[in-house]
Phi, psi and omega in degrees: 000152174232170177246126185243140177238126177256123185241146168239127180227164172245107179277117181260346177218096186298321181295317180291323178296322177297323176296322176300310181301316180296323180285325184272341185301313178297326179292315178303312180296326180294339177265004181080016181266164179198163172269139178261308179229154180207118184233140167265128188253129179272327184211135176258122183271328181210136181210150176263010180227156174278344181295143176286150178223127174229006178212133178230134179209162172249144176229131186241146178224161178299331180198169177296320179300318179295320177300314180298320178296318179300309184289350175250004180294131181303323178294317178296315182299327177294315178294318180300313181297321184286322189239322186288313184305321183269358183243348182235123183265345173204152177218142182226125172278112181280319180197150170224130183199157171285144185231127174267148180273119181243123182291346179264010182310134180096354181251031181268139176289148179270000000 
């Protein structure tokens, strides 16, 4: 099992956000984390928040505890302070859940 977090954010400075991603990626990998999906969104049709969203992604970790350790890691917090704070004007946690690996993933009827 893994722990997955689905995020919606509003990127207000794409170049600075890219620096954030480049800076945090080695730290994320050192915790066994990874991105699963990553979308740039042109239009939001329905939302449970007033915050704007123009990017949606999933981020996965081996467990919730590892995710919590990653987001409180001093190296990550330094990258976040330097690049994330100035490039993202809103963030929304859409969902956090344990995820089982299913080999039939993607074959679900709508």
